[in-house]
Backbone and ligand atoms as CSV (ligand in chain L), in Angstrom:
chain,resi,resn,atom,element,x,y,z
A,1,MET,N,N,-55.333,-6.918,243.384
A,1,MET,CA,C,-54.327,-6.922,242.280
A,1,MET,C,C,-53.647,-5.587,242.139
A,2,THR,N,N,-52.350,-5.577,242.062
A,2,THR,CA,C,-51.673,-4.320,241.920
A,2,THR,C,C,-51.488,-3.912,240.480
A,3,GLU,N,N,-51.175,-2.642,240.246
A,3,GLU,CA,C,-50.910,-2.248,238.847
A,3,GLU,C,C,-49.717,-2.948,238.216
A,4,ASP,N,N,-48.703,-3.281,239.052
A,4,ASP,CA,C,-47.503,-3.964,238.526
A,4,ASP,C,C,-47.850,-5.301,237.905
A,5,ALA,N,N,-48.896,-5.944,238.386
A,5,ALA,CA,C,-49.236,-7.250,237.886
A,5,ALA,C,C,-49.852,-7.242,236.503
A,6,GLN,N,N,-50.254,-5.997,236.033
A,6,GLN,CA,C,-50.978,-5.955,234.727
A,6,GLN,C,C,-50.045,-5.499,233.664
A,7,PRO,N,N,-49.631,-6.346,232.743
A,7,PRO,CA,C,-48.654,-5.956,231.687
A,7,PRO,C,C,-49.149,-4.823,230.802
A,8,ALA,N,N,-50.493,-4.696,230.675
A,8,ALA,CA,C,-51.032,-3.639,229.796
A,8,ALA,C,C,-50.792,-2.298,230.374
A,9,ALA,N,N,-50.414,-2.236,231.626
A,9,ALA,CA,C,-50.055,-0.896,232.212
A,9,ALA,C,C,-48.733,-0.343,231.699
A,10,ASP,N,N,-47.964,-1.224,231.180
A,10,ASP,CA,C,-46.649,-0.766,230.608
A,10,ASP,C,C,-46.842,0.103,229.455
A,11,PRO,N,N,-46.369,1.321,229.386
A,11,PRO,CA,C,-46.667,2.305,228.345
A,11,PRO,C,C,-46.099,1.758,227.000
A,12,ARG,N,N,-45.023,1.050,226.979
A,12,ARG,CA,C,-44.448,0.456,225.706
A,12,ARG,C,C,-45.342,-0.524,225.118
A,13,THR,N,N,-45.953,-1.394,225.980
A,13,THR,CA,C,-46.821,-2.416,225.460
A,13,THR,C,C,-48.079,-1.784,224.951
A,14,GLN,N,N,-48.609,-0.809,225.649
A,14,GLN,CA,C,-49.768,-0.062,225.164
A,14,GLN,C,C,-49.572,0.564,223.796
A,15,MET,N,N,-48.358,1.107,223.639
A,15,MET,CA,C,-48.017,1.753,222.322
A,15,MET,C,C,-47.975,0.669,221.261
A,16,MET,N,N,-47.334,-0.497,221.524
A,16,MET,CA,C,-47.275,-1.540,220.511
A,16,MET,C,C,-48.593,-2.106,220.149
A,17,ASN,N,N,-49.457,-2.248,221.129
A,17,ASN,CA,C,-50.817,-2.771,220.887
A,17,ASN,C,C,-51.617,-1.768,220.122
A,18,ALA,N,N,-51.471,-0.484,220.343
A,18,ALA,CA,C,-52.211,0.524,219.560
A,18,ALA,C,C,-51.761,0.529,218.126
A,19,ALA,N,N,-50.414,0.276,217.893
A,19,ALA,CA,C,-49.899,0.296,216.505
A,19,ALA,C,C,-50.316,-0.980,215.801
A,20,ASN,N,N,-50.446,-2.070,216.458
A,20,ASN,CA,C,-50.697,-3.395,215.822
A,20,ASN,C,C,-51.777,-4.068,216.698
A,21,PRO,N,N,-53.057,-3.832,216.458
A,21,PRO,CA,C,-54.097,-4.448,217.245
A,21,PRO,C,C,-54.027,-5.930,217.181
A,22,ALA,N,N,-53.589,-6.514,216.060
A,22,ALA,CA,C,-53.601,-7.978,215.900
A,22,ALA,C,C,-52.620,-8.606,216.889
A,23,ALA,N,N,-51.661,-7.824,217.369
A,23,ALA,CA,C,-50.651,-8.333,218.310
A,23,ALA,C,C,-51.268,-8.778,219.618
A,24,ARG,N,N,-52.441,-8.196,219.873
A,24,ARG,CA,C,-53.103,-8.534,221.153
A,24,ARG,C,C,-53.770,-9.978,221.114
A,25,VAL,N,N,-54.076,-10.417,219.882
A,25,VAL,CA,C,-54.725,-11.691,219.733
A,25,VAL,C,C,-53.685,-12.756,219.667
A,26,PRO,N,N,-53.767,-13.776,220.544
A,26,PRO,CA,C,-52.784,-14.808,220.446
A,26,PRO,C,C,-52.874,-15.520,219.128
A,27,PRO,N,N,-51.728,-16.040,218.607
A,27,PRO,CA,C,-51.832,-16.842,217.333
A,27,PRO,C,C,-52.778,-18.033,217.429
A,28,ARG,N,N,-53.489,-18.273,216.340
A,28,ARG,CA,C,-54.424,-19.374,216.361
A,28,ARG,C,C,-53.672,-20.663,215.950
A,29,ILE,N,N,-53.767,-21.676,216.867
A,29,ILE,CA,C,-53.024,-22.941,216.612
A,29,ILE,C,C,-54.096,-23.982,216.152
A,30,GLU,N,N,-53.836,-24.523,214.979
A,30,GLU,CA,C,-54.746,-25.567,214.450
A,30,GLU,C,C,-54.584,-26.832,215.214
A,31,PRO,N,N,-55.547,-27.564,215.521
A,31,PRO,CA,C,-55.453,-28.847,216.153
A,31,PRO,C,C,-54.820,-29.814,215.302
A,32,ALA,N,N,-54.105,-30.828,215.932
A,32,ALA,CA,C,-53.354,-31.807,215.099
A,32,ALA,C,C,-54.379,-32.617,214.202
A,33,PHE,N,N,-55.585,-32.880,214.748
A,33,PHE,CA,C,-56.649,-33.584,213.841
A,33,PHE,C,C,-57.979,-33.069,214.412
A,34,ASN,N,N,-58.943,-33.099,213.591
A,34,ASN,CA,C,-60.280,-32.684,213.855
A,34,ASN,C,C,-61.094,-33.937,214.089
A,35,VAL,N,N,-61.748,-34.029,215.228
A,35,VAL,CA,C,-62.512,-35.256,215.594
A,35,VAL,C,C,-63.735,-35.481,214.563
A,36,GLY,N,N,-64.327,-34.406,214.196
A,36,GLY,CA,C,-65.459,-34.505,213.212
A,36,GLY,C,C,-64.965,-34.996,211.912
A,37,SER,N,N,-63.830,-34.478,211.452
A,37,SER,CA,C,-63.281,-34.985,210.131
A,37,SER,C,C,-62.892,-36.451,210.252
A,38,LEU,N,N,-62.284,-36.850,211.327
A,38,LEU,CA,C,-61.889,-38.203,211.602
A,38,LEU,C,C,-63.102,-39.131,211.523
A,39,LEU,N,N,-64.149,-38.701,212.143
A,39,LEU,CA,C,-65.422,-39.410,212.159
A,39,LEU,C,C,-66.003,-39.564,210.755
A,40,ASN,N,N,-65.994,-38.522,210.035
A,40,ASN,CA,C,-66.396,-38.535,208.643
A,40,ASN,C,C,-65.612,-39.486,207.750
A,41,LEU,N,N,-64.318,-39.491,207.983
A,41,LEU,CA,C,-63.418,-40.365,207.229
A,41,LEU,C,C,-63.690,-41.818,207.579
A,42,MET,N,N,-63.978,-42.143,208.817
A,42,MET,CA,C,-64.333,-43.451,209.244
A,42,MET,C,C,-65.592,-43.902,208.659
A,43,ILE,N,N,-66.568,-42.973,208.570
A,43,ILE,CA,C,-67.868,-43.324,207.954
A,43,ILE,C,C,-67.675,-43.607,206.483
A,44,ILE,N,N,-66.845,-42.823,205.811
A,44,ILE,CA,C,-66.620,-43.093,204.377
A,44,ILE,C,C,-65.899,-44.430,204.156
A,45,ALA,N,N,-64.900,-44.708,205.031
A,45,ALA,CA,C,-64.190,-46.010,204.938
A,45,ALA,C,C,-65.160,-47.128,205.189
A,46,ALA,N,N,-66.035,-46.986,206.171
A,46,ALA,CA,C,-67.000,-48.110,206.408
A,46,ALA,C,C,-67.968,-48.277,205.251
A,47,LEU,N,N,-68.337,-47.138,204.615
A,47,LEU,CA,C,-69.202,-47.217,203.469
A,47,LEU,C,C,-68.596,-47.926,202.323
A,48,VAL,N,N,-67.302,-47.554,202.078
A,48,VAL,CA,C,-66.564,-48.197,200.985
A,48,VAL,C,C,-66.431,-49.689,201.231
A,49,GLY,N,N,-66.113,-50.091,202.520
A,49,GLY,CA,C,-66.022,-51.508,202.899
A,49,GLY,C,C,-67.392,-52.231,202.646
A,50,ALA,N,N,-68.487,-51.594,203.012
A,50,ALA,CA,C,-69.797,-52.185,202.880
A,50,ALA,C,C,-70.129,-52.418,201.411
A,51,LEU,N,N,-69.757,-51.410,200.633
A,51,LEU,CA,C,-70.004,-51.516,199.142
A,51,LEU,C,C,-69.195,-52.740,198.546
A,52,ALA,N,N,-67.955,-52.864,199.053
A,52,ALA,CA,C,-67.158,-53.989,198.553
A,52,ALA,C,C,-67.722,-55.268,198.969
A,53,VAL,N,N,-68.248,-55.438,200.128
A,53,VAL,CA,C,-68.961,-56.664,200.557
A,53,VAL,C,C,-70.190,-56.928,199.729
A,54,LEU,N,N,-70.876,-55.852,199.439
A,54,LEU,CA,C,-72.143,-55.918,198.656
A,54,LEU,C,C,-71.827,-56.281,197.181
A,55,PHE,N,N,-70.660,-55.837,196.681
A,55,PHE,CA,C,-70.325,-56.195,195.336
A,55,PHE,C,C,-70.020,-57.648,195.170
A,56,TRP,N,N,-69.278,-58.214,196.171
A,56,TRP,CA,C,-68.806,-59.638,196.003
A,56,TRP,C,C,-69.786,-60.688,196.575
A,57,PHE,N,N,-70.693,-60.223,197.434
A,57,PHE,CA,C,-71.586,-61.238,198.063
A,57,PHE,C,C,-73.005,-60.781,197.816
A,58,ASN,N,N,-73.703,-61.414,196.960
A,58,ASN,CA,C,-75.045,-61.064,196.583
A,58,ASN,C,C,-75.979,-61.316,197.774
A,59,PRO,N,N,-76.708,-60.342,198.262
A,59,PRO,CA,C,-77.652,-60.597,199.381
A,59,PRO,C,C,-78.744,-61.602,199.098
A,60,ALA,N,N,-79.050,-61.839,197.809
A,60,ALA,CA,C,-80.060,-62.856,197.525
A,60,ALA,C,C,-79.507,-64.235,197.683
A,61,GLN,N,N,-78.200,-64.394,197.826
A,61,GLN,CA,C,-77.569,-65.721,197.869
A,61,GLN,C,C,-76.886,-65.916,199.284
A,62,PHE,N,N,-76.507,-64.927,199.991
A,62,PHE,CA,C,-75.750,-65.051,201.234
A,62,PHE,C,C,-76.673,-64.602,202.400
A,63,GLY,N,N,-76.671,-65.352,203.378
A,63,GLY,CA,C,-77.603,-65.139,204.556
A,63,GLY,C,C,-77.069,-64.345,205.673
A,64,PHE,N,N,-75.836,-63.785,205.569
A,64,PHE,CA,C,-75.273,-63.049,206.684
A,64,PHE,C,C,-75.719,-61.583,206.776
A,65,TYR,N,N,-76.441,-61.166,205.795
A,65,TYR,CA,C,-76.945,-59.775,205.812
A,65,TYR,C,C,-78.073,-59.651,206.831
A,66,PRO,N,N,-78.237,-58.422,207.459
A,66,PRO,CA,C,-79.355,-58.267,208.345
A,66,PRO,C,C,-80.653,-58.337,207.626
A,67,ARG,N,N,-81.646,-59.062,208.262
A,67,ARG,CA,C,-82.937,-59.179,207.692
A,67,ARG,C,C,-83.826,-58.020,208.196
A,68,CYS,N,N,-84.795,-57.750,207.325
A,68,CYS,CA,C,-85.710,-56.643,207.675
A,68,CYS,C,C,-86.682,-57.085,208.792
A,69,ALA,N,N,-86.638,-56.420,209.906
A,69,ALA,CA,C,-87.519,-56.790,211.113
A,69,ALA,C,C,-88.976,-56.571,210.749
A,70,PHE,N,N,-89.264,-55.554,209.987
A,70,PHE,CA,C,-90.670,-55.270,209.619
A,70,PHE,C,C,-91.217,-56.431,208.764
A,71,TYR,N,N,-90.404,-56.856,207.813
A,71,TYR,CA,C,-90.835,-57.937,206.873
A,71,TYR,C,C,-91.012,-59.275,207.647
A,72,GLU,N,N,-90.023,-59.479,208.597
A,72,GLU,CA,C,-90.044,-60.785,209.332
A,72,GLU,C,C,-91.336,-60.765,210.218
A,73,ALA,N,N,-91.730,-59.613,210.767
A,73,ALA,CA,C,-92.796,-59.549,211.689
A,73,ALA,C,C,-94.157,-59.564,210.985
A,74,THR,N,N,-94.250,-58.831,209.843
A,74,THR,CA,C,-95.563,-58.667,209.213
A,74,THR,C,C,-95.755,-59.403,207.887
A,75,GLY,N,N,-94.643,-59.744,207.226
A,75,GLY,CA,C,-94.736,-60.363,205.946
A,75,GLY,C,C,-94.933,-59.204,204.833
A,76,LEU,N,N,-95.010,-57.930,205.236
A,76,LEU,CA,C,-95.131,-56.867,204.315
A,76,LEU,C,C,-93.807,-56.182,204.028
A,77,GLN,N,N,-93.658,-55.552,202.840
A,77,GLN,CA,C,-92.471,-54.876,202.529
A,77,GLN,C,C,-92.419,-53.518,203.076
A,78,CYS,N,N,-91.326,-53.134,203.742
A,78,CYS,CA,C,-91.101,-51.738,204.144
A,78,CYS,C,C,-90.524,-50.954,203.012
A,79,PRO,N,N,-90.449,-49.643,203.058
A,79,PRO,CA,C,-89.943,-48.869,201.937
A,79,PRO,C,C,-88.470,-49.242,201.588
A,80,GLY,N,N,-87.694,-49.799,202.530
A,80,GLY,CA,C,-86.357,-50.134,202.386
A,80,GLY,C,C,-86.055,-51.519,201.839
A,81,CYS,N,N,-87.125,-52.384,201.899
A,81,CYS,CA,C,-87.004,-53.776,201.493
A,81,CYS,C,C,-86.420,-53.887,200.081
A,82,GLY,N,N,-85.381,-54.650,199.834
A,82,GLY,CA,C,-84.865,-54.944,198.487
A,82,GLY,C,C,-83.677,-54.012,198.214
A,83,SER,N,N,-83.395,-53.072,199.109
A,83,SER,CA,C,-82.355,-52.080,198.869
A,83,SER,C,C,-80.965,-52.711,198.748
A,84,LEU,N,N,-80.672,-53.644,199.626
A,84,LEU,CA,C,-79.355,-54.297,199.563
A,84,LEU,C,C,-79.173,-55.087,198.281
A,85,ARG,N,N,-80.244,-55.794,197.941
A,85,ARG,CA,C,-80.138,-56.627,196.608
A,85,ARG,C,C,-80.071,-55.609,195.464
A,86,ALA,N,N,-80.817,-54.499,195.507
A,86,ALA,CA,C,-80.773,-53.508,194.484
A,86,ALA,C,C,-79.352,-52.889,194.376
A,87,CYS,N,N,-78.810,-52.621,195.562
A,87,CYS,CA,C,-77.418,-52.035,195.581
A,87,CYS,C,C,-76.389,-53.034,194.891
A,88,HIS,N,N,-76.586,-54.325,195.229
A,88,HIS,CA,C,-75.658,-55.328,194.599
A,88,HIS,C,C,-75.837,-55.334,193.008
A,89,GLN,N,N,-77.113,-55.252,192.611
A,89,GLN,CA,C,-77.342,-55.192,191.163
A,89,GLN,C,C,-76.795,-53.890,190.496
A,90,LEU,N,N,-76.951,-52.805,191.222
A,90,LEU,CA,C,-76.368,-51.554,190.725
A,90,LEU,C,C,-74.855,-51.624,190.544
A,91,LEU,N,N,-74.230,-52.135,191.591
A,91,LEU,CA,C,-72.747,-52.193,191.592
A,91,LEU,C,C,-72.220,-53.081,190.452
A,92,HIS,N,N,-73.134,-53.885,189.879
A,92,HIS,CA,C,-72.814,-54.691,188.721
A,92,HIS,C,C,-73.361,-54.142,187.462
A,93,GLY,N,N,-73.957,-52.942,187.559
A,93,GLY,CA,C,-74.340,-52.205,186.357
A,93,GLY,C,C,-75.738,-52.640,185.823
A,94,HIS,N,N,-76.478,-53.372,186.667
A,94,HIS,CA,C,-77.856,-53.886,186.248
A,94,HIS,C,C,-78.863,-52.918,186.891
A,95,VAL,N,N,-79.115,-51.802,186.161
A,95,VAL,CA,C,-79.957,-50.742,186.749
A,95,VAL,C,C,-81.470,-51.275,186.670
A,96,GLY,N,N,-81.834,-51.989,185.613
A,96,GLY,CA,C,-83.197,-52.484,185.468
A,96,GLY,C,C,-83.513,-53.487,186.629
A,97,ALA,N,N,-82.658,-54.358,186.918
A,97,ALA,CA,C,-82.897,-55.360,187.933
A,97,ALA,C,C,-82.934,-54.686,189.282
A,98,ALA,N,N,-82.118,-53.673,189.460
A,98,ALA,CA,C,-82.128,-52.903,190.728
A,98,ALA,C,C,-83.455,-52.200,190.908
A,99,PHE,N,N,-84.015,-51.592,189.834
A,99,PHE,CA,C,-85.205,-50.851,189.844
A,99,PHE,C,C,-86.398,-51.759,190.216
A,100,GLN,N,N,-86.285,-53.063,189.753
A,100,GLN,CA,C,-87.392,-54.011,190.025
A,100,GLN,C,C,-87.396,-54.361,191.536
A,101,LEU,N,N,-86.267,-54.378,192.142
A,101,LEU,CA,C,-86.108,-54.713,193.573
A,101,LEU,C,C,-86.572,-53.639,194.503
A,102,ASN,N,N,-86.158,-52.334,194.190
A,102,ASN,CA,C,-86.630,-51.222,194.973
A,102,ASN,C,C,-86.484,-49.904,194.171
A,103,PRO,N,N,-87.601,-49.589,193.416
A,103,PRO,CA,C,-87.528,-48.363,192.595
A,103,PRO,C,C,-87.236,-47.079,193.387
A,104,LEU,N,N,-87.787,-46.917,194.566
A,104,LEU,CA,C,-87.510,-45.684,195.277
A,104,LEU,C,C,-86.062,-45.567,195.687
A,105,PHE,N,N,-85.427,-46.672,195.998
A,105,PHE,CA,C,-83.995,-46.642,196.316
A,105,PHE,C,C,-83.182,-46.187,195.119
A,106,VAL,N,N,-83.524,-46.731,193.902
A,106,VAL,CA,C,-82.733,-46.361,192.728
A,106,VAL,C,C,-82.919,-44.901,192.399
A,107,VAL,N,N,-84.215,-44.473,192.432
A,107,VAL,CA,C,-84.544,-43.113,191.990
A,107,VAL,C,C,-83.916,-41.999,193.074
A,108,SER,N,N,-83.836,-42.416,194.334
A,108,SER,CA,C,-83.325,-41.466,195.288
A,108,SER,C,C,-81.790,-41.541,195.443
A,109,LEU,N,N,-81.138,-42.378,194.680
A,109,LEU,CA,C,-79.666,-42.440,194.711
A,109,LEU,C,C,-78.953,-41.138,194.280
A,110,PRO,N,N,-79.365,-40.495,193.314
A,110,PRO,CA,C,-78.706,-39.227,192.977
A,110,PRO,C,C,-78.653,-38.255,194.153
A,111,PHE,N,N,-79.792,-38.152,194.866
A,111,PHE,CA,C,-79.883,-37.295,196.092
A,111,PHE,C,C,-78.839,-37.738,197.140
A,112,PHE,N,N,-78.778,-39.082,197.398
A,112,PHE,CA,C,-77.839,-39.563,198.394
A,112,PHE,C,C,-76.398,-39.392,197.936
A,113,GLY,N,N,-76.233,-39.567,196.642
A,113,GLY,CA,C,-74.881,-39.268,196.073
A,113,GLY,C,C,-74.484,-37.850,196.261
A,114,TRP,N,N,-75.361,-36.882,196.025
A,114,TRP,CA,C,-75.123,-35.483,196.245
A,114,TRP,C,C,-74.765,-35.195,197.754
A,115,LEU,N,N,-75.548,-35.846,198.574
A,115,LEU,CA,C,-75.326,-35.751,200.067
A,115,LEU,C,C,-73.974,-36.183,200.492
A,116,GLY,N,N,-73.667,-37.364,199.926
A,116,GLY,CA,C,-72.333,-37.989,200.256
A,116,GLY,C,C,-71.174,-37.151,199.699
A,117,LEU,N,N,-71.336,-36.581,198.554
A,117,LEU,CA,C,-70.331,-35.790,197.944
A,117,LEU,C,C,-70.105,-34.434,198.809
A,118,ARG,N,N,-71.214,-33.935,199.248
A,118,ARG,CA,C,-71.075,-32.657,200.085
A,118,ARG,C,C,-70.375,-32.954,201.335
A,119,ILE,N,N,-70.640,-34.122,201.928
A,119,ILE,CA,C,-69.919,-34.544,203.235
A,119,ILE,C,C,-68.401,-34.716,202.941
A,120,ILE,N,N,-68.082,-35.378,201.814
A,120,ILE,CA,C,-66.691,-35.607,201.511
A,120,ILE,C,C,-65.997,-34.259,201.151
A,121,VAL,N,N,-66.640,-33.418,200.502
A,121,VAL,CA,C,-66.018,-32.008,200.232
A,121,VAL,C,C,-65.762,-31.318,201.521
A,122,ASP,N,N,-66.799,-31.318,202.421
A,122,ASP,CA,C,-66.675,-30.641,203.697
A,122,ASP,C,C,-65.548,-31.243,204.410
A,123,THR,N,N,-65.371,-32.499,204.466
A,123,THR,CA,C,-64.340,-33.255,205.187
A,123,THR,C,C,-62.936,-32.844,204.626
A,124,LEU,N,N,-62.823,-32.900,203.328
A,124,LEU,CA,C,-61.521,-32.566,202.740
A,124,LEU,C,C,-61.096,-31.051,202.955
A,125,GLN,N,N,-62.163,-30.181,203.151
A,125,GLN,CA,C,-61.854,-28.777,203.332
A,125,GLN,C,C,-61.834,-28.469,204.879
A,126,HIS,N,N,-61.844,-29.538,205.680
A,126,HIS,CA,C,-61.767,-29.391,207.125
A,126,HIS,C,C,-62.870,-28.496,207.722
A,127,ARG,N,N,-64.083,-28.669,207.143
A,127,ARG,CA,C,-65.215,-27.857,207.536
A,127,ARG,C,C,-66.212,-28.850,208.254
A,128,PRO,N,N,-66.936,-28.349,209.260
A,128,PRO,CA,C,-68.042,-29.186,209.755
A,128,PRO,C,C,-69.094,-29.386,208.692
A,129,SER,N,N,-69.697,-30.573,208.578
A,129,SER,CA,C,-70.644,-30.857,207.567
A,129,SER,C,C,-71.791,-29.886,207.631
A,130,SER,N,N,-72.108,-29.308,206.500
A,130,SER,CA,C,-73.159,-28.304,206.437
A,130,SER,C,C,-74.368,-28.819,205.703
A,131,VAL,N,N,-74.704,-30.094,205.874
A,131,VAL,CA,C,-75.844,-30.661,205.226
A,131,VAL,C,C,-77.128,-30.357,206.013
A,132,GLY,N,N,-77.964,-29.615,205.303
A,132,GLY,CA,C,-79.234,-29.230,205.942
A,132,GLY,C,C,-80.369,-29.223,204.942
A,133,LEU,N,N,-81.495,-29.716,205.317
A,133,LEU,CA,C,-82.651,-29.705,204.447
A,133,LEU,C,C,-83.766,-28.904,204.961
A,134,ARG,N,N,-84.495,-28.201,204.146
A,134,ARG,CA,C,-85.671,-27.385,204.604
A,134,ARG,C,C,-86.765,-28.349,204.996
A,135,PRO,N,N,-87.591,-27.972,206.048
A,135,PRO,CA,C,-88.663,-28.859,206.590
A,135,PRO,C,C,-89.545,-29.280,205.395
A,136,PHE,N,N,-89.779,-28.444,204.413
A,136,PHE,CA,C,-90.703,-28.768,203.307
A,136,PHE,C,C,-90.207,-30.090,202.647
A,137,TRP,N,N,-88.861,-30.152,202.393
A,137,TRP,CA,C,-88.261,-31.313,201.640
A,137,TRP,C,C,-88.258,-32.539,202.546
A,138,LEU,N,N,-88.119,-32.288,203.821
A,138,LEU,CA,C,-88.098,-33.440,204.799
A,138,LEU,C,C,-89.496,-34.103,204.824
A,139,TRP,N,N,-90.554,-33.215,204.869
A,139,TRP,CA,C,-91.959,-33.717,204.947
A,139,TRP,C,C,-92.347,-34.325,203.634
A,140,THR,N,N,-91.862,-33.787,202.496
A,140,THR,CA,C,-92.137,-34.367,201.151
A,140,THR,C,C,-91.522,-35.691,201.106
A,141,GLY,N,N,-90.222,-35.809,201.576
A,141,GLY,CA,C,-89.566,-37.175,201.479
A,141,GLY,C,C,-90.179,-38.136,202.336
A,142,LEU,N,N,-90.749,-37.751,203.479
A,142,LEU,CA,C,-91.387,-38.659,204.408
A,142,LEU,C,C,-92.685,-39.106,203.762
A,143,ALA,N,N,-93.453,-38.221,203.110
A,143,ALA,CA,C,-94.665,-38.520,202.482
A,143,ALA,C,C,-94.491,-39.534,201.330
A,144,VAL,N,N,-93.454,-39.301,200.527
A,144,VAL,CA,C,-93.159,-40.188,199.415
A,144,VAL,C,C,-92.787,-41.581,200.012
A,145,LEU,N,N,-91.990,-41.617,201.089
A,145,LEU,CA,C,-91.563,-42.901,201.676
A,145,LEU,C,C,-92.837,-43.686,202.172
A,146,LEU,N,N,-93.721,-42.933,202.742
A,146,LEU,CA,C,-94.968,-43.555,203.357
A,146,LEU,C,C,-95.859,-44.072,202.191
A,147,LEU,N,N,-96.065,-43.330,201.133
A,147,LEU,CA,C,-96.903,-43.653,200.036
A,147,LEU,C,C,-96.263,-44.892,199.278
A,148,PHE,N,N,-95.011,-44.910,199.134
A,148,PHE,CA,C,-94.228,-45.977,198.485
A,148,PHE,C,C,-94.451,-47.271,199.351
A,149,GLY,N,N,-94.201,-47.119,200.713
A,149,GLY,CA,C,-94.421,-48.235,201.616
A,149,GLY,C,C,-95.782,-48.876,201.561
A,150,VAL,N,N,-96.782,-48.063,201.503
A,150,VAL,CA,C,-98.186,-48.533,201.415
A,150,VAL,C,C,-98.448,-49.095,200.051
A,151,GLY,N,N,-97.988,-48.358,198.998
A,151,GLY,CA,C,-98.345,-48.678,197.630
A,151,GLY,C,C,-97.733,-50.075,197.196
A,152,ARG,N,N,-96.529,-50.359,197.706
A,152,ARG,CA,C,-95.897,-51.642,197.235
A,152,ARG,C,C,-96.484,-52.860,197.911
A,153,ASN,N,N,-97.326,-52.646,198.893
A,153,ASN,CA,C,-97.973,-53.792,199.555
A,153,ASN,C,C,-99.449,-53.932,199.155
A,154,LEU,N,N,-99.925,-53.048,198.354
A,154,LEU,CA,C,-101.339,-53.133,197.923
A,154,LEU,C,C,-101.425,-54.203,196.853
A,155,PRO,N,N,-102.426,-55.117,196.897
A,155,PRO,CA,C,-102.590,-56.118,195.862
A,155,PRO,C,C,-103.258,-55.526,194.599
A,156,VAL,N,N,-102.666,-54.425,194.041
A,156,VAL,CA,C,-103.275,-53.764,192.920
A,156,VAL,C,C,-102.351,-53.933,191.756
A,157,HIS,N,N,-102.926,-54.396,190.640
A,157,HIS,CA,C,-102.131,-54.736,189.478
A,157,HIS,C,C,-101.291,-53.632,188.980
A,158,TRP,N,N,-101.834,-52.401,188.854
A,158,TRP,CA,C,-101.078,-51.294,188.263
A,158,TRP,C,C,-99.968,-50.794,189.190
A,159,LEU,N,N,-99.945,-51.269,190.477
A,159,LEU,CA,C,-98.844,-50.905,191.358
A,159,LEU,C,C,-97.794,-52.041,191.456
A,160,GLY,N,N,-97.935,-52.974,190.567
A,160,GLY,CA,C,-97.035,-54.193,190.644
A,160,GLY,C,C,-95.533,-53.743,190.479
A,161,TRP,N,N,-95.239,-52.647,189.790
A,161,TRP,CA,C,-93.900,-52.290,189.613
A,161,TRP,C,C,-93.206,-51.767,190.925
A,162,LEU,N,N,-94.041,-51.498,191.935
A,162,LEU,CA,C,-93.502,-51.003,193.203
A,162,LEU,C,C,-93.000,-52.139,194.141
A,163,HIS,N,N,-93.375,-53.421,193.768
A,163,HIS,CA,C,-93.103,-54.515,194.663
A,163,HIS,C,C,-91.591,-54.880,194.640
L,1,ZN,ZN,ZN,-87.904,-53.915,204.843
């Protein structure tokens, strides 16, 4: 490669770059759309659509909802059993009925609401989602899920509220 091929060798260019270092950095061009943001928007749209279906079609009356494979196979309730029916009741403002169907789902909703809100805010600010949980909270959540799953299937009178 010869010196003529390198524009930086031009003394005028060197002087301009020394006076304004930012001139060396090419301007940053924002992409027309962000794939991550588009995906998040699609997830939000799907969620809103699913909530609309849940509002108008009670899972206790309509059979097109997915059935719990664990319940079908064992006859035991998994930690998520009753969540769709609880969600339908919540959308109609029946918190007590929702709690009876799946108390853990109802109690954990504020957390999922906070998580969803954070994802929406990140999407609107064109940032990658920064949702992260410390291992301690992940393990605690897993333990609560396991205890709830076992407790709601035990034939113990004082655990009846978990069913
Ligand atoms: Zn289930």
